[in-house]
Chimera marker file (.cmm) of the C-alpha trace (Angstrom):
<marker_set name="trace">
<marker id="1" x="-6.797" y="8.679" z="21.612" r="1" g="1" b="0" radius="0.5"/>
<marker id="2" x="-6.584" y="8.910" z="25.085" r="1" g="1" b="0" radius="0.5"/>
<marker id="3" x="-8.617" y="7.279" z="27.822" r="1" g="1" b="0" radius="0.5"/>
<marker id="4" x="-10.471" y="10.711" z="28.746" r="1" g="1" b="0" radius="0.5"/>
<marker id="5" x="-10.867" y="11.712" z="24.820" r="1" g="1" b="0" radius="0.5"/>
<marker id="6" x="-12.729" y="8.414" z="24.548" r="1" g="1" b="0" radius="0.5"/>
<marker id="7" x="-14.824" y="8.935" z="27.586" r="1" g="1" b="0" radius="0.5"/>
<marker id="8" x="-15.926" y="12.455" z="26.054" r="1" g="1" b="0" radius="0.5"/>
<marker id="9" x="-16.762" y="10.790" z="22.716" r="1" g="1" b="0" radius="0.5"/>
<marker id="10" x="-19.629" y="8.097" z="24.332" r="1" g="1" b="0" radius="0.5"/>
<marker id="11" x="-22.177" y="9.160" z="21.527" r="1" g="1" b="0" radius="0.5"/>
<marker id="12" x="-19.743" y="8.416" z="19.000" r="1" g="1" b="0" radius="0.5"/>
<marker id="13" x="-18.540" y="5.187" z="20.416" r="1" g="1" b="0" radius="0.5"/>
<marker id="14" x="-21.849" y="3.866" z="20.520" r="1" g="1" b="0" radius="0.5"/>
<marker id="15" x="-21.758" y="3.755" z="16.638" r="1" g="1" b="0" radius="0.5"/>
<marker id="16" x="-18.414" y="1.616" z="16.831" r="1" g="1" b="0" radius="0.5"/>
<marker id="17" x="-18.398" y="-2.122" z="16.720" r="1" g="1" b="0" radius="0.5"/>
<marker id="18" x="-15.006" y="-2.497" z="18.280" r="1" g="1" b="0" radius="0.5"/>
<marker id="19" x="-12.057" y="-0.618" z="19.726" r="1" g="1" b="0" radius="0.5"/>
<marker id="20" x="-8.582" y="-2.128" z="19.943" r="1" g="1" b="0" radius="0.5"/>
<marker id="21" x="-4.904" y="-1.485" z="19.333" r="1" g="1" b="0" radius="0.5"/>
<marker id="22" x="-3.646" y="-0.688" z="15.933" r="1" g="1" b="0" radius="0.5"/>
<marker id="23" x="-2.056" y="-3.510" z="13.837" r="1" g="1" b="0" radius="0.5"/>
<marker id="24" x="1.765" y="-3.703" z="13.553" r="1" g="1" b="0" radius="0.5"/>
<marker id="25" x="2.964" y="-1.024" z="11.217" r="1" g="1" b="0" radius="0.5"/>
<marker id="26" x="4.211" y="-1.887" z="7.743" r="1" g="1" b="0" radius="0.5"/>
<marker id="27" x="7.746" y="-1.594" z="8.809" r="1" g="1" b="0" radius="0.5"/>
<marker id="28" x="9.001" y="0.380" z="11.799" r="1" g="1" b="0" radius="0.5"/>
<marker id="29" x="10.446" y="3.906" z="11.828" r="1" g="1" b="0" radius="0.5"/>
<marker id="30" x="13.782" y="2.382" z="12.926" r="1" g="1" b="0" radius="0.5"/>
<marker id="31" x="13.676" y="0.106" z="9.885" r="1" g="1" b="0" radius="0.5"/>
<marker id="32" x="12.469" y="2.701" z="7.356" r="1" g="1" b="0" radius="0.5"/>
<marker id="33" x="15.393" y="4.825" z="5.968" r="1" g="1" b="0" radius="0.5"/>
<marker id="34" x="14.621" y="7.678" z="3.587" r="1" g="1" b="0" radius="0.5"/>
<marker id="35" x="15.647" y="5.482" z="0.554" r="1" g="1" b="0" radius="0.5"/>
<marker id="36" x="13.678" y="2.693" z="1.743" r="1" g="1" b="0" radius="0.5"/>
<marker id="37" x="10.438" y="4.759" z="1.838" r="1" g="1" b="0" radius="0.5"/>
<marker id="38" x="10.946" y="5.990" z="-1.490" r="1" g="1" b="0" radius="0.5"/>
<marker id="39" x="11.626" y="2.641" z="-2.932" r="1" g="1" b="0" radius="0.5"/>
<marker id="40" x="8.647" y="1.499" z="-1.256" r="1" g="1" b="0" radius="0.5"/>
<marker id="41" x="6.284" y="4.065" z="-2.705" r="1" g="1" b="0" radius="0.5"/>
<marker id="42" x="7.812" y="3.660" z="-6.073" r="1" g="1" b="0" radius="0.5"/>
<marker id="43" x="7.132" y="0.028" z="-6.268" r="1" g="1" b="0" radius="0.5"/>
<marker id="44" x="3.625" y="0.666" z="-5.046" r="1" g="1" b="0" radius="0.5"/>
<marker id="45" x="3.126" y="3.367" z="-7.517" r="1" g="1" b="0" radius="0.5"/>
<marker id="46" x="4.247" y="1.437" z="-10.373" r="1" g="1" b="0" radius="0.5"/>
<marker id="47" x="1.805" y="-1.393" z="-9.751" r="1" g="1" b="0" radius="0.5"/>
<marker id="48" x="-1.345" y="1.334" z="-9.661" r="1" g="1" b="0" radius="0.5"/>
<marker id="49" x="-3.583" y="0.773" z="-12.343" r="1" g="1" b="0" radius="0.5"/>
<marker id="50" x="-6.610" y="3.074" z="-12.912" r="1" g="1" b="0" radius="0.5"/>
<marker id="51" x="-10.209" y="1.364" z="-13.677" r="1" g="1" b="0" radius="0.5"/>
<marker id="52" x="-12.541" y="4.587" z="-13.406" r="1" g="1" b="0" radius="0.5"/>
<marker id="53" x="-15.897" y="3.289" z="-12.837" r="1" g="1" b="0" radius="0.5"/>
<marker id="54" x="-16.813" y="7.280" z="-12.407" r="1" g="1" b="0" radius="0.5"/>
<marker id="55" x="-16.910" y="6.700" z="-8.633" r="1" g="1" b="0" radius="0.5"/>
<marker id="56" x="-15.108" y="9.225" z="-6.175" r="1" g="1" b="0" radius="0.5"/>
<marker id="57" x="-14.396" y="9.093" z="-2.493" r="1" g="1" b="0" radius="0.5"/>
<marker id="58" x="-14.712" y="12.676" z="-0.976" r="1" g="1" b="0" radius="0.5"/>
<marker id="59" x="-12.231" y="13.281" z="1.928" r="1" g="1" b="0" radius="0.5"/>
<marker id="60" x="-13.027" y="16.056" z="4.197" r="1" g="1" b="0" radius="0.5"/>
<marker id="61" x="-10.028" y="17.202" z="6.353" r="1" g="1" b="0" radius="0.5"/>
<marker id="62" x="-7.078" y="19.125" z="5.982" r="1" g="1" b="0" radius="0.5"/>
<marker id="63" x="-6.492" y="19.017" z="2.141" r="1" g="1" b="0" radius="0.5"/>
<marker id="64" x="-4.627" y="16.555" z="-0.054" r="1" g="1" b="0" radius="0.5"/>
<marker id="65" x="-0.968" y="16.669" z="-1.133" r="1" g="1" b="0" radius="0.5"/>
<marker id="66" x="-1.971" y="15.965" z="-4.638" r="1" g="1" b="0" radius="0.5"/>
<marker id="67" x="2.017" y="15.479" z="-5.754" r="1" g="1" b="0" radius="0.5"/>
<marker id="68" x="2.065" y="12.357" z="-3.718" r="1" g="1" b="0" radius="0.5"/>
<marker id="69" x="3.065" y="9.776" z="-5.771" r="1" g="1" b="0" radius="0.5"/>
<marker id="70" x="0.486" y="7.280" z="-4.623" r="1" g="1" b="0" radius="0.5"/>
<marker id="71" x="-2.165" y="9.740" z="-5.014" r="1" g="1" b="0" radius="0.5"/>
<marker id="72" x="-1.362" y="11.977" z="-7.958" r="1" g="1" b="0" radius="0.5"/>
<marker id="73" x="-3.102" y="10.014" z="-10.611" r="1" g="1" b="0" radius="0.5"/>
<marker id="74" x="-6.265" y="9.428" z="-8.660" r="1" g="1" b="0" radius="0.5"/>
<marker id="75" x="-6.877" y="13.058" z="-7.897" r="1" g="1" b="0" radius="0.5"/>
<marker id="76" x="-7.491" y="15.776" z="-10.203" r="1" g="1" b="0" radius="0.5"/>
<marker id="77" x="-6.396" y="19.365" z="-9.502" r="1" g="1" b="0" radius="0.5"/>
<marker id="78" x="-10.224" y="20.479" z="-10.180" r="1" g="1" b="0" radius="0.5"/>
<marker id="79" x="-11.444" y="18.179" z="-7.513" r="1" g="1" b="0" radius="0.5"/>
<marker id="80" x="-9.750" y="20.044" z="-4.594" r="1" g="1" b="0" radius="0.5"/>
<marker id="81" x="-11.496" y="22.611" z="-3.045" r="1" g="1" b="0" radius="0.5"/>
<marker id="82" x="-11.419" y="24.198" z="0.275" r="1" g="1" b="0" radius="0.5"/>
<marker id="83" x="-14.221" y="25.628" z="2.948" r="1" g="1" b="0" radius="0.5"/>
<marker id="84" x="-12.736" y="29.126" z="2.657" r="1" g="1" b="0" radius="0.5"/>
<marker id="85" x="-11.768" y="30.320" z="-0.794" r="1" g="1" b="0" radius="0.5"/>
<marker id="86" x="-8.874" y="32.013" z="0.901" r="1" g="1" b="0" radius="0.5"/>
<marker id="87" x="-7.188" y="28.868" z="1.975" r="1" g="1" b="0" radius="0.5"/>
<marker id="88" x="-5.201" y="26.792" z="-0.208" r="1" g="1" b="0" radius="0.5"/>
<marker id="89" x="-6.769" y="23.261" z="-0.990" r="1" g="1" b="0" radius="0.5"/>
<marker id="90" x="-3.449" y="21.594" z="-0.681" r="1" g="1" b="0" radius="0.5"/>
<marker id="91" x="-2.869" y="19.673" z="2.843" r="1" g="1" b="0" radius="0.5"/>
<marker id="92" x="-1.612" y="21.633" z="5.563" r="1" g="1" b="0" radius="0.5"/>
<marker id="93" x="-0.346" y="19.157" z="7.926" r="1" g="1" b="0" radius="0.5"/>
<marker id="94" x="-0.411" y="15.837" z="6.125" r="1" g="1" b="0" radius="0.5"/>
<marker id="95" x="-3.512" y="14.251" z="7.949" r="1" g="1" b="0" radius="0.5"/>
<marker id="96" x="-5.816" y="15.022" z="4.970" r="1" g="1" b="0" radius="0.5"/>
<marker id="97" x="-2.993" y="13.171" z="2.713" r="1" g="1" b="0" radius="0.5"/>
<marker id="98" x="-2.800" y="10.050" z="4.939" r="1" g="1" b="0" radius="0.5"/>
<marker id="99" x="-6.645" y="9.952" z="5.019" r="1" g="1" b="0" radius="0.5"/>
<marker id="100" x="-6.866" y="10.020" z="1.419" r="1" g="1" b="0" radius="0.5"/>
<marker id="101" x="-4.317" y="7.324" z="1.024" r="1" g="1" b="0" radius="0.5"/>
<marker id="102" x="-6.411" y="5.099" z="3.295" r="1" g="1" b="0" radius="0.5"/>
<marker id="103" x="-9.341" y="5.694" z="1.356" r="1" g="1" b="0" radius="0.5"/>
<marker id="104" x="-7.641" y="5.096" z="-1.802" r="1" g="1" b="0" radius="0.5"/>
<marker id="105" x="-5.469" y="2.042" z="-0.972" r="1" g="1" b="0" radius="0.5"/>
<marker id="106" x="-6.502" y="0.764" z="2.239" r="1" g="1" b="0" radius="0.5"/>
<marker id="107" x="-3.733" y="-1.128" z="4.322" r="1" g="1" b="0" radius="0.5"/>
<marker id="108" x="-0.639" y="-0.956" z="2.437" r="1" g="1" b="0" radius="0.5"/>
<marker id="109" x="0.555" y="-4.170" z="4.158" r="1" g="1" b="0" radius="0.5"/>
<marker id="110" x="-1.352" y="-6.283" z="2.128" r="1" g="1" b="0" radius="0.5"/>
<marker id="111" x="-0.356" y="-4.404" z="-0.899" r="1" g="1" b="0" radius="0.5"/>
<marker id="112" x="3.229" y="-4.701" z="-0.233" r="1" g="1" b="0" radius="0.5"/>
<marker id="113" x="3.295" y="-8.384" z="0.658" r="1" g="1" b="0" radius="0.5"/>
<marker id="114" x="1.997" y="-9.126" z="-2.974" r="1" g="1" b="0" radius="0.5"/>
<marker id="115" x="3.030" y="-8.070" z="-6.460" r="1" g="1" b="0" radius="0.5"/>
<marker id="116" x="0.102" y="-7.907" z="-8.476" r="1" g="1" b="0" radius="0.5"/>
<marker id="117" x="-1.529" y="-4.896" z="-9.935" r="1" g="1" b="0" radius="0.5"/>
<marker id="118" x="-3.195" y="-2.284" z="-7.792" r="1" g="1" b="0" radius="0.5"/>
<marker id="119" x="-6.500" y="-1.827" z="-9.586" r="1" g="1" b="0" radius="0.5"/>
<marker id="120" x="-8.173" y="1.501" z="-8.352" r="1" g="1" b="0" radius="0.5"/>
<marker id="121" x="-11.905" y="1.360" z="-9.061" r="1" g="1" b="0" radius="0.5"/>
<marker id="122" x="-12.392" y="4.908" z="-7.550" r="1" g="1" b="0" radius="0.5"/>
<marker id="123" x="-10.923" y="8.253" z="-7.690" r="1" g="1" b="0" radius="0.5"/>
<marker id="124" x="-10.677" y="10.926" z="-4.659" r="1" g="1" b="0" radius="0.5"/>
<marker id="125" x="-11.931" y="14.433" z="-4.249" r="1" g="1" b="0" radius="0.5"/>
<marker id="126" x="-10.937" y="16.676" z="-1.103" r="1" g="1" b="0" radius="0.5"/>
<marker id="127" x="-12.612" y="19.622" z="0.430" r="1" g="1" b="0" radius="0.5"/>
<marker id="128" x="-10.464" y="21.326" z="3.044" r="1" g="1" b="0" radius="0.5"/>
<marker id="129" x="-12.702" y="21.926" z="6.063" r="1" g="1" b="0" radius="0.5"/>
<marker id="130" x="-9.727" y="22.192" z="8.679" r="1" g="1" b="0" radius="0.5"/>
<link id1="1" id2="2" r="1" g="1" b="0" radius="0.2"/>
<link id1="2" id2="3" r="1" g="1" b="0" radius="0.2"/>
<link id1="3" id2="4" r="1" g="1" b="0" radius="0.2"/>
<link id1="4" id2="5" r="1" g="1" b="0" radius="0.2"/>
<link id1="5" id2="6" r="1" g="1" b="0" radius="0.2"/>
<link id1="6" id2="7" r="1" g="1" b="0" radius="0.2"/>
<link id1="7" id2="8" r="1" g="1" b="0" radius="0.2"/>
<link id1="8" id2="9" r="1" g="1" b="0" radius="0.2"/>
<link id1="9" id2="10" r="1" g="1" b="0" radius="0.2"/>
<link id1="10" id2="11" r="1" g="1" b="0" radius="0.2"/>
<link id1="11" id2="12" r="1" g="1" b="0" radius="0.2"/>
<link id1="12" id2="13" r="1" g="1" b="0" radius="0.2"/>
<link id1="13" id2="14" r="1" g="1" b="0" radius="0.2"/>
<link id1="14" id2="15" r="1" g="1" b="0" radius="0.2"/>
<link id1="15" id2="16" r="1" g="1" b="0" radius="0.2"/>
<link id1="16" id2="17" r="1" g="1" b="0" radius="0.2"/>
<link id1="17" id2="18" r="1" g="1" b="0" radius="0.2"/>
<link id1="18" id2="19" r="1" g="1" b="0" radius="0.2"/>
<link id1="19" id2="20" r="1" g="1" b="0" radius="0.2"/>
<link id1="20" id2="21" r="1" g="1" b="0" radius="0.2"/>
<link id1="21" id2="22" r="1" g="1" b="0" radius="0.2"/>
<link id1="22" id2="23" r="1" g="1" b="0" radius="0.2"/>
<link id1="23" id2="24" r="1" g="1" b="0" radius="0.2"/>
<link id1="24" id2="25" r="1" g="1" b="0" radius="0.2"/>
<link id1="25" id2="26" r="1" g="1" b="0" radius="0.2"/>
<link id1="26" id2="27" r="1" g="1" b="0" radius="0.2"/>
<link id1="27" id2="28" r="1" g="1" b="0" radius="0.2"/>
<link id1="28" id2="29" r="1" g="1" b="0" radius="0.2"/>
<link id1="29" id2="30" r="1" g="1" b="0" radius="0.2"/>
<link id1="30" id2="31" r="1" g="1" b="0" radius="0.2"/>
<link id1="31" id2="32" r="1" g="1" b="0" radius="0.2"/>
<link id1="32" id2="33" r="1" g="1" b="0" radius="0.2"/>
<link id1="33" id2="34" r="1" g="1" b="0" radius="0.2"/>
<link id1="34" id2="35" r="1" g="1" b="0" radius="0.2"/>
<link id1="35" id2="36" r="1" g="1" b="0" radius="0.2"/>
<link id1="36" id2="37" r="1" g="1" b="0" radius="0.2"/>
<link id1="37" id2="38" r="1" g="1" b="0" radius="0.2"/>
<link id1="38" id2="39" r="1" g="1" b="0" radius="0.2"/>
<link id1="39" id2="40" r="1" g="1" b="0" radius="0.2"/>
<link id1="40" id2="41" r="1" g="1" b="0" radius="0.2"/>
<link id1="41" id2="42" r="1" g="1" b="0" radius="0.2"/>
<link id1="42" id2="43" r="1" g="1" b="0" radius="0.2"/>
<link id1="43" id2="44" r="1" g="1" b="0" radius="0.2"/>
<link id1="44" id2="45" r="1" g="1" b="0" radius="0.2"/>
<link id1="45" id2="46" r="1" g="1" b="0" radius="0.2"/>
<link id1="46" id2="47" r="1" g="1" b="0" radius="0.2"/>
<link id1="47" id2="48" r="1" g="1" b="0" radius="0.2"/>
<link id1="48" id2="49" r="1" g="1" b="0" radius="0.2"/>
<link id1="49" id2="50" r="1" g="1" b="0" radius="0.2"/>
<link id1="50" id2="51" r="1" g="1" b="0" radius="0.2"/>
<link id1="51" id2="52" r="1" g="1" b="0" radius="0.2"/>
<link id1="52" id2="53" r="1" g="1" b="0" radius="0.2"/>
<link id1="53" id2="54" r="1" g="1" b="0" radius="0.2"/>
<link id1="54" id2="55" r="1" g="1" b="0" radius="0.2"/>
<link id1="55" id2="56" r="1" g="1" b="0" radius="0.2"/>
<link id1="56" id2="57" r="1" g="1" b="0" radius="0.2"/>
<link id1="57" id2="58" r="1" g="1" b="0" radius="0.2"/>
<link id1="58" id2="59" r="1" g="1" b="0" radius="0.2"/>
<link id1="59" id2="60" r="1" g="1" b="0" radius="0.2"/>
<link id1="60" id2="61" r="1" g="1" b="0" radius="0.2"/>
<link id1="61" id2="62" r="1" g="1" b="0" radius="0.2"/>
<link id1="62" id2="63" r="1" g="1" b="0" radius="0.2"/>
<link id1="63" id2="64" r="1" g="1" b="0" radius="0.2"/>
<link id1="64" id2="65" r="1" g="1" b="0" radius="0.2"/>
<link id1="65" id2="66" r="1" g="1" b="0" radius="0.2"/>
<link id1="66" id2="67" r="1" g="1" b="0" radius="0.2"/>
<link id1="67" id2="68" r="1" g="1" b="0" radius="0.2"/>
<link id1="68" id2="69" r="1" g="1" b="0" radius="0.2"/>
<link id1="69" id2="70" r="1" g="1" b="0" radius="0.2"/>
<link id1="70" id2="71" r="1" g="1" b="0" radius="0.2"/>
<link id1="71" id2="72" r="1" g="1" b="0" radius="0.2"/>
<link id1="72" id2="73" r="1" g="1" b="0" radius="0.2"/>
<link id1="73" id2="74" r="1" g="1" b="0" radius="0.2"/>
<link id1="74" id2="75" r="1" g="1" b="0" radius="0.2"/>
<link id1="75" id2="76" r="1" g="1" b="0" radius="0.2"/>
<link id1="76" id2="77" r="1" g="1" b="0" radius="0.2"/>
<link id1="77" id2="78" r="1" g="1" b="0" radius="0.2"/>
<link id1="78" id2="79" r="1" g="1" b="0" radius="0.2"/>
<link id1="79" id2="80" r="1" g="1" b="0" radius="0.2"/>
<link id1="80" id2="81" r="1" g="1" b="0" radius="0.2"/>
<link id1="81" id2="82" r="1" g="1" b="0" radius="0.2"/>
<link id1="82" id2="83" r="1" g="1" b="0" radius="0.2"/>
<link id1="83" id2="84" r="1" g="1" b="0" radius="0.2"/>
<link id1="84" id2="85" r="1" g="1" b="0" radius="0.2"/>
<link id1="85" id2="86" r="1" g="1" b="0" radius="0.2"/>
<link id1="86" id2="87" r="1" g="1" b="0" radius="0.2"/>
<link id1="87" id2="88" r="1" g="1" b="0" radius="0.2"/>
<link id1="88" id2="89" r="1" g="1" b="0" radius="0.2"/>
<link id1="89" id2="90" r="1" g="1" b="0" radius="0.2"/>
<link id1="90" id2="91" r="1" g="1" b="0" radius="0.2"/>
<link id1="91" id2="92" r="1" g="1" b="0" radius="0.2"/>
<link id1="92" id2="93" r="1" g="1" b="0" radius="0.2"/>
<link id1="93" id2="94" r="1" g="1" b="0" radius="0.2"/>
<link id1="94" id2="95" r="1" g="1" b="0" radius="0.2"/>
<link id1="95" id2="96" r="1" g="1" b="0" radius="0.2"/>
<link id1="96" id2="97" r="1" g="1" b="0" radius="0.2"/>
<link id1="97" id2="98" r="1" g="1" b="0" radius="0.2"/>
<link id1="98" id2="99" r="1" g="1" b="0" radius="0.2"/>
<link id1="99" id2="100" r="1" g="1" b="0" radius="0.2"/>
<link id1="100" id2="101" r="1" g="1" b="0" radius="0.2"/>
<link id1="101" id2="102" r="1" g="1" b="0" radius="0.2"/>
<link id1="102" id2="103" r="1" g="1" b="0" radius="0.2"/>
<link id1="103" id2="104" r="1" g="1" b="0" radius="0.2"/>
<link id1="104" id2="105" r="1" g="1" b="0" radius="0.2"/>
<link id1="105" id2="106" r="1" g="1" b="0" radius="0.2"/>
<link id1="106" id2="107" r="1" g="1" b="0" radius="0.2"/>
<link id1="107" id2="108" r="1" g="1" b="0" radius="0.2"/>
<link id1="108" id2="109" r="1" g="1" b="0" radius="0.2"/>
<link id1="109" id2="110" r="1" g="1" b="0" radius="0.2"/>
<link id1="110" id2="111" r="1" g="1" b="0" radius="0.2"/>
<link id1="111" id2="112" r="1" g="1" b="0" radius="0.2"/>
<link id1="112" id2="113" r="1" g="1" b="0" radius="0.2"/>
<link id1="113" id2="114" r="1" g="1" b="0" radius="0.2"/>
<link id1="114" id2="115" r="1" g="1" b="0" radius="0.2"/>
<link id1="115" id2="116" r="1" g="1" b="0" radius="0.2"/>
<link id1="116" id2="117" r="1" g="1" b="0" radius="0.2"/>
<link id1="117" id2="118" r="1" g="1" b="0" radius="0.2"/>
<link id1="118" id2="119" r="1" g="1" b="0" radius="0.2"/>
<link id1="119" id2="120" r="1" g="1" b="0" radius="0.2"/>
<link id1="120" id2="121" r="1" g="1" b="0" radius="0.2"/>
<link id1="121" id2="122" r="1" g="1" b="0" radius="0.2"/>
<link id1="122" id2="123" r="1" g="1" b="0" radius="0.2"/>
<link id1="123" id2="124" r="1" g="1" b="0" radius="0.2"/>
<link id1="124" id2="125" r="1" g="1" b="0" radius="0.2"/>
<link id1="125" id2="126" r="1" g="1" b="0" radius="0.2"/>
<link id1="126" id2="127" r="1" g="1" b="0" radius="0.2"/>
<link id1="127" id2="128" r="1" g="1" b="0" radius="0.2"/>
<link id1="128" id2="129" r="1" g="1" b="0" radius="0.2"/>
<link id1="129" id2="130" r="1" g="1" b="0" radius="0.2"/>
</marker_set>
């Protein structure tokens, strides 16, 4: 966020331990071609193993694109809701899907640097509130 946005969020920032710049991205936009992105997603997706312990993380955001290859096995269609029944439960702008990916997988850099199985011990649920 901008300096002025952060200044308006003083109460929220009192709960934050540290504010700093983002780490380097996994790859830069210039390095990532469409084929490269697809290969990266396919490689990570092939390593995902589900170890369902009955735990779910609920993402309250813009919905989730359930068909994303890194998310599809971790969120059941029945677990996608919307605040307004007239809204589709799917993601409307990509933000909720990105947050779901972060909640499910964490930092993709560390996953991409290894080749071990990616064992998921929780599932996702989504409620579209925006």
